[in-house]
C-alpha positions, 0 to 999 in steps of 0.5 A: 832103669830110667836113669840108666836109659836117659842119662848113662846110655846117651853118655856112653854113645857120645863117647864111642860115636864116630865123629864126622870129618868135614869133607873139605879137610882132606883131598886125594891126589889124583896121581899118587892117591895119597891123602893131602891136608887142605892147608898143606895144599894151599901152602904148596899152591895145590902141588902134591908134596908126595909126587909133585903132581900139579892139581888145578888151582883157582884164579885167586890163589894163582894171582896172589902167587903171581903179583908182588906181595900178593896184591892186585886189582881185578877188573869186572868183565864187560856185561854181555847178553846172558842167553841170546840163543835161548839155549836149552839141553837138559837144563836151560843155559840161564839155569846153568849160569845161575848154578855156576855163579852160586858156586863161584860168586855172583859176578863170576865167569870163566875168565878173571882179569887182573893187574898189578906189579910183577918185580916192580913193573906193571903187568896184566894177567888173564886167568881161566877158571876151569871150575866155572863151566869147565873154563869154556869160552863164551862171549864174556871170555872174549870180552875179557880178553879184549879188555885185558889186551886194552889194559896191557896197551894202556899201561904198556904192560905185558899180558900173561894168560893162564889157560885152562879150558874145555874149549868153546861154550856149546850153549852159545853155539856160533857166538862162542866160535866167534870169540876165536877171531875176537881173541886173536884180534886182542892178542894182535893189539898187544903185539902191535904195541910191542908188548910181550904176550905170554901164555901159560898152558895149564891142565887142561887146555883144549878145543877152541881155546887151544885153536885161538889165543892159547897158541899165539904167545911169544912164549909158551910155558906149560905146567908139568903134566898139563893136558894140551891139545885140540880134541881129546885123545879118544877122538884123535885116536878114532880119527887117525885109527892108530894107537897114540903114544904114551903121554900123548898131548901132555906137556912133556910130549908137546915140549918134545915136539916143539909146541911148548917152549918150556915146562915150569914148576908152579913154584918157579912160575913167578920168577920165570915169568919175570925173567922172561918179560925182562928178556923180551923187554930188554931190561937190565938183568939186575933191574927187577927183583924176583922175590915176592 
């Protein structure tokens, strides 16, 4: 009996035991609810291969798909005072920052600034990271936009912004709202230098970011299905006391009503941006290769 109990039974249990599948191997598409293998998603730049829904994509993957050969330099954001207001709700603001940095990196913030070559010419990109506190705009994001604008002017390069944010960071209160005019000044510096400022509106772009640098582009490009607006649909509907139309605040609705210049699939974003920059800088059509 001991032999059956100690040897045979554990072997049988091991054979029939249900093997655990790691949680991060499969992801359900929020649109069509099909299960997507993580490697397929990475290869398709986080675009569902069943329904073409654009899932959110992290800055590193975005930048690798944007610059020539996937090569670029990231620039550390200027250091800022972490919690000048000593803000606390259910948690201390400093604790929230530590949690976000533990998940995203010790030096992470809601904006990543990078520079590299696009089609053989210098370019600067500022990419919002919605995974970091909802991409909320605080003092660090304002500093990042100013730094990105300065880099663009220094290198005589276009500035491309990929926005994805819930708006101003409430934990920084009035200081976060002050970033709206500061980022506007950053954009103005680029324009005064005669350089293109292009905004790619991704899901979601709302609040104070929409009310500042996200709507000041020379050209506004949106990804398909992106939520773009100031307040949420529920708040807007309550204020207007009217039923809002289907697809309200989505990229396609904003395009139909003139707030967006074009809607571009993520797979065609790089070539579209290169072509647009060439037109704005009046470069010869055959001067810059589009292929990565």
